[in-house]
N, C-alpha and C positions, 0 to 999 in steps of 0.2 A: 729820076729817082732811082730807077733800077741800077744805073751805073754806080751811084753812091752805095747802094746795098751790096753789090758785087765787090766793090772796093773794100768795104768794111769787113765782109766775110773773108776775103783773101788775106787781109792784114791780120785778122784774128787767127786764122789758120796758120799763118806764117809764124806768129808768136808762139803758138802751141807746139809746133814741130821744130822750133829753132835748135834745140839740142840734138835732135835725132838726125836731121839731114840739112846740112848747111847750104847745099846747092839748091834744094827745093825751097828752102827758106828765102833765099835771094830771089828765086823765080817768082814766088807768091808776092813778095814785097814789091817787085817791079810791076807785076800785074795789077796789084792794088793801087799803086801810084798812077799807072796809066789810066785805069778806069776812073779814078778820082779826077784827073785832069780832063778826061773826056766829058765827064758829067758837068764839070765846072764850065767848060767851053760851050757845051750845049745849053746850059742855063743862061750864059751871057748872050747867046744868039737869040733866045726866045724873049728876052726883055726888050 
């Protein structure tokens, strides 16, 4: 659950700073996607 929460927060922050810093935007976007995939994989393992 925490992995999904971190993913959502980083994706929201990425959208907020999209116009200010394009490099940091892509960094947060990648971090958000990585945490989402990790959360998804962890959920599949527990079922």
